[in-house]
All heavy atoms as an XYZ file, in Angstrom:
651
protein
N       0.768     -1.164      0.010
C       0.016     -0.012     -0.003
C       0.907      1.185     -0.104
O       1.835      1.397      0.727
C      -0.891     -0.061      1.250
C      -1.753      1.140      1.408
S      -3.105      0.792      2.531
C      -4.042      2.236      2.366
N       0.538      2.178     -0.837
C       1.432      3.339     -0.908
C       1.267      4.232      0.388
O       0.276      4.186      1.071
C       0.843      4.247     -2.019
C      -0.235      3.401     -2.710
C      -0.444      2.275     -1.701
N       2.414      4.930      0.636
C       2.357      5.893      1.912
C       1.470      6.986      1.470
O       1.234      7.407      0.304
C       3.712      6.357      2.131
C       4.717      5.208      2.615
C       6.030      5.805      2.880
O       6.148      6.940      3.315
O       7.073      5.089      2.600
N       1.029      7.647      2.579
C       0.075      8.860      2.369
C       0.813      9.952      1.553
O       0.160     10.596      0.731
C      -0.223      9.385      3.789
N       2.128     10.185      1.766
C       2.686     11.157      0.909
C       2.793     10.813     -0.558
O       2.857     11.666     -1.402
C       4.083     11.593      1.501
C       5.194     10.680      1.248
C       6.578     11.226      1.776
N       7.397     11.299      0.690
C       8.260     10.391      0.413
N       8.425      9.300      1.049
N       9.094     10.529     -0.735
N       2.645      9.609     -0.810
C       2.756      9.160     -2.274
C       1.534      9.517     -3.024
O       1.387      9.637     -4.191
C       3.112      7.657     -2.383
C       4.405      7.268     -1.831
O       5.264      8.072     -1.885
O       4.581      6.048     -1.502
N       0.419      9.684     -2.181
C      -0.939      9.951     -2.704
C      -1.184     11.585     -2.957
O      -2.196     11.887     -3.515
C      -1.932      9.463     -1.862
C      -1.974      7.906     -1.718
C      -2.925      7.349     -0.786
C      -2.120      7.151     -3.093
N      -0.226     12.368     -2.407
C      -0.488     13.802     -2.474
C      -0.055     14.218     -3.954
O       0.872     13.883     -4.415
C       0.449     14.502     -1.496
C       0.010     14.164     -0.063
C       0.914     14.506      0.971
O       1.949     15.114      0.629
N       0.651     14.194      2.216
N      -0.776     15.245     -4.436
C      -0.444     15.700     -5.668
C      -0.793     14.748     -6.902
O       0.168     14.595     -7.758
N      -1.859     14.063     -6.784
C      -2.142     13.065     -7.739
C      -2.597     13.911     -9.084
O      -2.223     13.395    -10.287
C      -3.293     12.181     -7.404
C      -2.873     11.260     -6.349
C      -3.817     11.295     -8.631
C      -3.955     10.437     -5.702
N      -3.258     15.031     -8.977
C      -3.651     15.780    -10.069
C      -2.823     16.950    -10.376
O      -2.720     17.478    -11.606
C      -5.169     16.059     -9.918
C      -6.111     14.855     -9.744
C      -6.586     14.571     -8.597
C      -6.337     14.072    -10.790
C      -7.405     13.519     -8.365
C      -7.241     12.928    -10.679
C      -7.747     12.691     -9.491
N      -2.446     17.503     -9.343
C      -1.769     18.978     -9.453
C      -0.330     18.862     -8.704
O      -0.236     18.241     -7.629
C      -2.607     20.057     -8.781
C      -3.960     20.110     -9.412
C      -1.809     21.313     -8.779
C      -3.935     20.558    -10.813
N       0.589     19.455     -9.326
C       1.756     19.767     -8.602
C       2.120     21.297     -8.712
O       1.722     21.892     -9.691
C       3.038     18.842     -9.108
C       4.086     18.836     -8.233
O       3.992     19.222     -7.074
O       5.286     18.509     -8.745
N       2.907     21.794     -7.825
C       3.400     23.245     -7.871
C       4.828     23.293     -7.797
O       5.377     22.667     -6.974
C       2.682     23.990     -6.818
C       3.156     25.399     -6.774
C       1.089     24.068     -7.032
N       5.404     24.049     -8.622
C       6.854     24.454     -8.562
C       6.973     25.735     -8.212
O       6.409     26.712     -8.948
C       7.606     24.036     -9.802
C       7.714     22.647    -10.057
C       8.570     22.228    -11.290
O       9.046     23.148    -11.959
O       8.642     21.102    -11.661
N       7.849     26.157     -7.209
C       8.118     27.583     -6.815
C       9.534     27.814     -7.097
O      10.439     26.960     -6.668
C       7.684     27.782     -5.504
C       8.065     29.249     -5.085
C       6.133     27.479     -5.261
N       9.918     28.778     -7.928
C      11.345     29.072     -8.074
C      12.149     29.349     -6.696
O      11.426     29.869     -5.811
C      11.533     30.206     -9.034
O      11.200     31.540     -8.337
N      13.316     29.173     -6.730
C      14.129     29.491     -5.548
C      13.913     30.984     -5.114
O      13.885     31.271     -3.931
C      15.652     29.205     -5.768
C      16.392     29.125     -4.473
C      17.908     28.583     -4.719
O      18.027     27.786     -5.557
O      18.736     29.132     -4.014
N      14.023     31.833     -6.133
C      13.825     33.226     -5.881
C      12.545     33.522     -4.971
O      12.486     34.260     -4.038
C      13.772     33.995     -7.206
C      13.477     35.475     -6.941
C      13.109     36.147     -8.334
O      13.199     35.413     -9.365
O      12.744     37.343     -8.343
N      11.406     32.960     -5.484
C      10.188     33.109     -4.783
C      10.120     32.336     -3.512
O       9.653     32.929     -2.531
C       9.013     32.573     -5.673
C       7.609     32.512     -4.970
C       8.857     33.519     -7.001
N      10.551     31.194     -3.399
C      10.597     30.354     -2.207
C      11.361     30.992     -1.041
O      10.942     30.901      0.114
C      11.206     29.044     -2.484
N      12.197     31.907     -1.298
C      13.056     32.458     -0.211
C      12.656     33.948      0.004
O      13.335     34.630      0.673
C      14.477     32.313     -0.509
C      14.953     30.906     -0.551
O      14.508     30.048      0.301
N      15.703     30.408     -1.469
N      11.641     34.393     -0.647
C      11.282     35.869     -0.438
C       9.925     35.908      0.500
O       8.925     35.511      0.115
C      10.876     36.390     -1.809
C      10.575     37.823     -1.842
O       9.733     38.307     -1.023
O      11.026     38.526     -2.703
N      10.292     36.516      1.466
C       9.231     36.628      2.692
C       8.001     37.352      2.233
O       6.930     37.060      2.474
C       9.774     37.186      3.945
N       8.220     38.309      1.518
C       7.137     39.208      0.862
C       6.301     38.433     -0.054
O       4.963     38.433      0.051
C       7.656     40.431      0.189
C       6.525     41.403     -0.159
C       6.914     42.781     -0.625
O       8.156     43.140     -0.473
O       6.203     43.417     -1.405
N       6.842     37.750     -0.941
C       6.110     36.942     -1.918
C       5.443     35.595     -1.248
O       4.366     35.300     -1.545
C       7.047     36.363     -3.003
C       7.373     37.373     -4.142
C       8.341     36.844     -5.112
C       6.132     37.772     -4.872
N       6.124     35.168     -0.256
C       5.501     34.102      0.587
C       4.216     34.490      1.112
O       3.138     33.896      1.081
C       6.475     33.638      1.617
N       4.168     35.682      1.834
C       3.020     36.161      2.456
C       1.847     36.445      1.312
O       0.679     36.151      1.554
N       2.272     36.942      0.158
C       1.395     37.224     -0.924
C       0.704     35.910     -1.382
O      -0.531     35.810     -1.686
C       2.163     37.921     -2.005
C       1.224     38.575     -3.051
C       2.041     39.378     -4.032
C       1.307     40.302     -4.854
N       2.124     41.106     -5.822
N       1.543     34.851     -1.641
C       0.956     33.659     -1.995
C       0.076     33.010     -1.016
O      -1.020     32.474     -1.422
C       2.144     32.694     -2.310
C       2.992     32.963     -3.567
C       4.178     32.083     -3.716
C       2.167     32.900     -4.896
N       0.431     33.060      0.153
C      -0.422     32.564      1.332
C      -1.796     33.352      1.225
O      -2.834     32.599      1.392
C       0.268     32.666      2.749
C      -0.608     32.090      3.779
C       0.230     32.198      5.139
O       0.462     33.312      5.490
O       0.445     31.268      5.751
N      -1.652     34.565      1.030
C      -2.975     35.403      1.055
C      -3.924     35.163     -0.082
O      -5.101     34.990     -0.017
C      -2.597     36.848      1.001
C      -3.708     37.811      1.126
C      -3.321     39.210      1.127
O      -2.270     39.581      1.706
O      -4.021     40.086      0.513
N      -3.292     34.932     -1.329
C      -4.123     34.847     -2.526
C      -4.728     33.503     -2.816
O      -5.822     33.458     -3.465
C      -3.460     35.301     -3.855
C      -2.963     36.715     -3.682
C      -2.220     34.398     -4.181
N      -4.096     32.444     -2.173
C      -4.483     31.001     -2.530
C      -5.815     30.779     -1.676
O      -5.798     30.711     -0.630
C      -3.441     30.005     -2.197
S      -3.967     28.451     -2.600
N      -6.834     30.499     -2.479
C      -8.193     30.136     -1.771
C      -8.114     28.772     -1.048
O      -9.121     28.391     -0.337
C      -9.232     30.188     -2.896
C      -8.532     29.947     -4.163
C      -7.004     30.491     -3.946
N      -7.143     27.934     -1.513
C      -7.304     26.478     -0.806
C      -5.953     26.202      0.011
O      -5.672     25.067      0.250
C      -7.426     25.444     -2.070
C      -8.836     25.551     -2.532
C      -6.323     25.518     -3.092
N      -5.276     27.205      0.438
C      -4.186     27.134      1.400
C      -3.105     26.083      0.998
O      -2.600     25.364      1.634
C      -4.750     26.726      2.741
C      -5.752     27.627      3.226
O      -5.471     28.987      2.995
O      -6.720     27.316      3.833
N      -2.632     26.374     -0.394
C      -1.497     25.514     -0.833
C      -0.087     26.090     -0.371
O       0.763     25.357     -0.177
C      -1.600     25.457     -2.354
C      -2.712     24.437     -2.778
C      -0.209     24.926     -2.924
C      -2.993     24.551     -4.262
N      -0.069     27.297     -0.059
C       1.105     28.115      0.321
C       0.977     28.361      1.831
O       0.003     28.825      2.294
C       1.323     29.282     -0.392
C       1.293     28.916     -1.923
C       0.162     29.242     -2.745
C       2.451     28.470     -2.574
C      -0.040     28.915     -4.045
C       2.383     28.157     -3.971
C       1.310     28.353     -4.732
O       1.198     28.012     -6.091
N       2.186     28.339      2.541
C       2.265     28.759      3.865
C       3.592     29.350      4.042
O       4.614     28.933      3.406
C       2.235     27.407      4.749
C       2.094     27.717      6.147
O       1.532     28.742      6.591
O       2.461     26.952      7.006
N       3.658     30.358      4.867
C       4.936     31.051      5.268
C       5.650     30.170      6.318
O       5.117     29.811      7.310
C       4.551     32.483      5.761
C       6.058     33.044      6.289
C       3.937     33.274      4.706
N       6.875     29.916      5.810
C       7.720     29.037      6.788
C       8.126     29.971      8.044
O       8.613     31.035      7.953
C       9.073     28.647      6.143
C       8.865     27.697      5.036
C      10.178     27.117      4.491
N      11.120     28.170      4.142
C      11.409     28.393      2.779
N      10.938     27.608      1.820
N      12.237     29.300      2.485
N       7.998     29.386      9.193
C       8.276     30.176     10.406
C       9.797     30.236     10.541
O      10.199     31.360     11.123
C       7.692     29.353     11.633
C       6.245     29.454     11.786
C       5.663     28.844     13.047
O       6.465     28.780     14.021
O       4.496     28.435     12.980
N      10.634     29.282     10.063
C      12.004     29.422     10.207
C      12.681     30.525      9.554
O      13.579     31.147     10.079
C      12.630     28.197      9.666
O      12.345     27.959      8.336
N      12.174     30.923      8.346
C      12.853     32.018      7.577
C      11.921     32.896      6.851
O      12.469     33.909      6.104
C      13.989     31.435      6.789
C      13.332     30.533      5.637
O      12.022     30.366      5.501
O      14.074     30.026      4.873
N      10.702     32.703      7.064
C       9.790     33.665      6.247
C       9.491     33.252      4.816
O       8.676     33.964      4.182
N      10.149     32.194      4.360
C       9.859     31.857      2.990
C       8.738     31.065      2.676
O       7.865     30.945      3.674
N       8.381     30.662      1.516
C       7.130     29.859      1.254
C       7.338     28.313      1.340
O       8.401     27.774      0.802
C       6.549     30.324     -0.066
C       7.405     29.783     -1.315
C       5.119     29.837     -0.181
N       6.427     27.710      1.818
C       6.315     26.201      1.934
C       5.021     25.750      1.176
O       4.097     26.595      1.350
C       6.382     25.721      3.402
N       5.122     24.688      0.479
C       3.972     24.132     -0.112
C       3.325     23.156      0.714
O       3.967     22.193      1.239
C       4.438     23.502     -1.542
C       4.908     24.572     -2.451
C       3.235     22.840     -2.076
C       5.602     24.078     -3.711
N       2.083     23.272      0.997
C       1.321     22.399      1.894
C       0.783     21.186      0.864
O      -0.247     21.392      0.245
C       0.114     23.193      2.523
C      -0.751     22.187      3.374
C       0.522     24.337      3.292
N       1.663     20.118      0.875
C       1.436     19.222     -0.144
C       0.006     18.416     -0.116
O      -0.532     18.133     -1.072
C       2.484     18.038      0.041
C       3.874     18.544      0.049
C       4.494     18.773     -1.107
N       5.152     18.315     -2.312
C       5.219     19.011     -3.452
N       4.574     20.075     -3.616
N       5.893     18.628     -4.484
N      -0.530     18.344      1.159
C      -1.719     17.639      1.220
C      -2.988     18.517      0.742
O      -4.037     18.010      0.510
C      -2.131     17.283      2.744
C      -2.141     18.406      3.680
C      -0.738     18.651      4.370
O       0.245     18.031      3.966
O      -0.602     19.307      5.352
N      -2.750     19.735      0.308
C      -3.698     20.566     -0.197
C      -3.604     20.741     -1.738
O      -4.393     21.420     -2.416
C      -3.669     21.972      0.345
C      -4.178     21.958      1.828
O      -4.573     21.021      2.380
N      -3.937     23.105      2.452
N      -2.567     20.171     -2.354
C      -2.327     20.347     -3.755
C      -3.517     19.960     -4.694
O      -3.872     20.737     -5.564
C      -1.197     19.554     -4.178
C       0.176     20.106     -3.924
C       1.267     19.101     -4.283
C       0.340     21.381     -4.604
N      -4.190     18.946     -4.391
C      -5.303     18.484     -5.262
C      -6.659     19.257     -4.949
O      -7.632     19.055     -5.522
C      -5.580     16.997     -5.100
C      -4.535     16.251     -5.974
O      -3.908     16.873     -6.829
O      -4.260     15.027     -5.737
N      -6.584     20.188     -4.031
C      -7.594     21.169     -3.737
C      -7.496     22.346     -4.802
O      -8.535     23.161     -4.802
C      -7.651     21.655     -2.324
C      -7.740     20.482     -1.334
C      -9.013     19.666     -1.473
O     -10.105     20.152     -1.820
O      -8.920     18.360     -1.327
N      -6.426     22.398     -5.473
C      -6.204     23.570     -6.412
C      -7.548     23.668     -7.321
O      -7.913     22.601     -7.961
C      -4.993     23.322     -7.121
S      -4.565     24.711     -8.321
N      -7.913     24.927     -7.494
C      -9.005     25.150     -8.441
C      -8.613     25.758     -9.643
O      -9.460     26.361    -10.392
C     -10.164     26.017     -7.668
C     -10.804     25.376     -6.432
C      -9.614     27.434     -7.172
N      -7.301     25.939    -10.008
C      -6.696     26.432    -11.124
C      -7.083     27.923    -11.311
O      -7.456     28.249    -12.484
C      -7.071     25.640    -12.307
C      -6.624     24.099    -12.201
C      -7.191     23.294    -13.419
C      -5.228     23.907    -12.094
N      -7.184     28.626    -10.349
C      -7.633     30.036    -10.380
C      -6.584     31.031    -10.965
O      -6.878     32.077    -11.401
C      -8.019     30.666     -8.914
S      -6.643     30.658     -7.804
N      -5.283     30.559    -10.958
C      -4.168     31.343    -11.505
C      -3.655     32.436    -10.726
O      -2.894     33.248    -11.063
C      -4.613     31.747    -12.948
C      -3.310     31.852    -13.761
O      -2.415     31.014    -13.828
N      -3.347     32.821    -14.771
N      -4.252     32.624     -9.453
C      -3.911     33.780     -8.596
C      -2.393     33.752     -8.174
O      -1.789     34.788     -8.169
C      -4.821     33.878     -7.436
C      -6.294     34.275     -7.764
C      -7.223     34.074     -6.481
C      -6.371     35.727     -8.293
N      -1.972     32.527     -7.876
C      -0.612     32.443     -7.402
C       0.316     32.731     -8.492
O       1.439     33.270     -8.366
C      -0.281     31.092     -6.764
S      -0.611     29.637     -7.819
N       0.076     32.170     -9.777
C       0.854     32.408    -10.920
C       1.067     33.940    -11.099
O       2.071     34.549    -11.383
C       0.386     31.733    -12.130
C       1.113     32.070    -13.436
C       0.309     30.242    -11.893
N      -0.074     34.681    -11.080
C      -0.153     36.095    -11.404
C       0.560     36.907    -10.264
O       1.080     38.056    -10.473
C      -1.541     36.572    -11.564
C      -2.190     36.024    -12.871
C      -1.498     36.480    -14.109
O      -0.984     37.599    -14.091
O      -1.276     35.647    -14.934
N       0.514     36.282     -8.970
C       1.136     37.055     -7.821
C       2.567     36.962     -7.847
O       3.328     37.860     -7.260
C       0.490     36.546     -6.503
N       3.177     36.099     -8.571
C       4.650     35.811     -8.507
C       5.316     36.437     -9.845
O       4.521     36.651    -10.807
C       4.993     34.310     -8.411
N       6.437     36.814     -9.818
C       7.237     37.158    -11.090
C       7.182     36.115    -12.087
O       6.958     34.881    -11.845
C       8.558     37.454    -10.646
C       8.782     36.760     -9.353
C       7.452     36.602     -8.760
N       7.304     36.394    -13.481
C       7.242     35.305    -14.488
C       8.152     34.226    -14.155
O       9.331     34.352    -13.793
C       7.741     36.236    -15.743
C       7.374     37.623    -15.430
C       7.579     37.767    -13.951
N       7.654     33.035    -14.269
C       8.394     31.887    -14.026
C       8.513     31.465    -12.643
O       9.071     30.420    -12.252
N       7.993     32.341    -11.658
C       8.156     32.142    -10.292
C       7.298     30.910     -9.652
O       7.695     30.283     -8.741
N       6.150     30.869    -10.309
C       5.122     29.673     -9.799
C       4.767     29.076    -11.109
O       4.253     29.736    -12.072
C       4.167     30.290     -8.958
C       3.009     29.167     -8.650
C       4.568     30.878     -7.634
N       4.683     27.772    -11.087
C       4.192     26.952    -12.194
C       3.190     25.902    -11.488
O       3.656     25.171    -10.627
C       5.280     26.247    -12.943
C       4.641     25.345    -14.074
C       6.330     27.251    -13.530
N       1.916     25.902    -12.038
C       1.007     24.951    -11.510
C       0.954     23.927    -12.647
O       0.497     24.175    -13.734
C      -0.418     25.580    -11.288
C      -1.364     24.550    -10.890
C      -0.256     26.594    -10.286
N       1.311     22.691    -12.299
C       1.376     21.568    -13.326
C       0.076     20.691    -13.128
O      -0.166     20.112    -12.023
C       2.530     20.783    -13.042
C       3.849     21.397    -13.364
C       5.059     20.544    -13.107
C       6.317     21.342    -13.661
N       7.348     20.422    -14.135
N      -0.565     20.490    -14.311
C      -1.735     19.651    -14.241
C      -1.285     18.268    -14.649
O      -0.961     17.988    -15.911
C      -2.801     20.134    -15.237
C      -3.410     21.572    -14.861
C      -4.550     21.930    -15.730
C      -4.135     22.953    -16.720
N      -5.141     23.434    -17.579
N      -1.003     17.312    -13.715
C      -0.355     16.132    -13.913
C      -1.425     15.188    -14.817
O      -0.884     14.238    -15.458
C      -0.129     15.361    -12.558
C       0.763     16.186    -11.600
C       0.929     15.420    -10.431
C       2.180     16.478    -12.405
N      -2.615     15.377    -14.866
C      -3.525     14.611    -15.586
C      -3.593     14.762    -17.064
O      -3.960     13.869    -17.789
C      -4.969     14.772    -15.067
C      -5.454     16.157    -14.924
C      -6.121     16.845    -16.039
C      -5.329     16.987    -13.917
C      -6.550     18.075    -16.109
C      -5.610     18.273    -13.755
C      -6.271     18.813    -14.903
O      -6.713     20.164    -14.849
N      -3.055     15.948    -17.539
C      -2.934     16.174    -18.980
C      -1.592     16.785    -19.452
O      -1.355     16.984    -20.586
C      -4.092     17.096    -19.545
C      -4.056     18.488    -18.995
O      -3.097     18.950    -18.377
O      -4.991     19.248    -19.419
N      -0.675     16.919    -18.545
C       0.636     17.520    -18.854
C       0.738     18.923    -19.266
O       1.778     19.334    -19.694
N      -0.410     19.763    -19.041
C      -0.268     21.114    -19.215
C       0.042     21.898    -17.978
O       0.214     21.323    -16.909
C      -1.590     21.630    -19.857
O      -2.481     21.434    -18.871
C      -1.934     20.902    -21.185
N       0.306     23.252    -18.098
C       0.822     24.019    -17.051
C       0.229     25.362    -17.076
O      -0.153     25.848    -18.075
C       2.387     24.157    -17.053
C       3.098     22.980    -17.012
C       4.715     23.290    -17.115
O       5.050     24.357    -17.682
O       5.451     22.340    -16.832
N       0.068     25.931    -15.868
C      -0.348     27.367    -15.770
C       1.013     27.978    -15.292
O       1.640     27.694    -14.330
C      -1.348     27.573    -14.639
C      -2.695     26.995    -14.728
C      -3.542     27.100    -13.490
C      -3.383     27.434    -15.992
N       1.252     28.952    -16.162
C       2.632     29.774    -15.971
C       2.525     31.017    -16.590
O       1.629     31.291    -17.517
C       3.899     29.114    -16.305
C       3.975     28.722    -17.915
C       5.229     28.285    -18.445
N       5.803     27.094    -17.722
C       6.929     27.011    -17.207
N       7.784     27.922    -17.155
N       7.335     25.876    -16.691
N       3.379     31.956    -16.276
C       3.525     33.252    -17.022
C       5.009     33.516    -17.250
O       5.810     33.006    -16.683
C       2.807     34.449    -16.396
C       3.157     34.898    -15.035
C       2.385     36.044    -14.628
N       3.184     36.794    -13.592
C       3.451     38.004    -13.589
N       3.144     38.754    -14.463
N       4.253     38.506    -12.631
């Protein structure tokens, strides 16, 4: 039987660039705009953490992609191989 973490992100995956991941201001912005709480501000350094168990709650609203600089956030639709990016 697969582990619980193996079942996360069956439909959606999110990639955050290193620049965005380590930017406290952008982390807060991503946490604020995401309606399904995929992003969380890391307490250790203020950067962004992805809440893996919420990935498949993504509604493909594109708010996180628009909140980040071009290439900063990519939402991958694993079920058809397409991506949301700018």
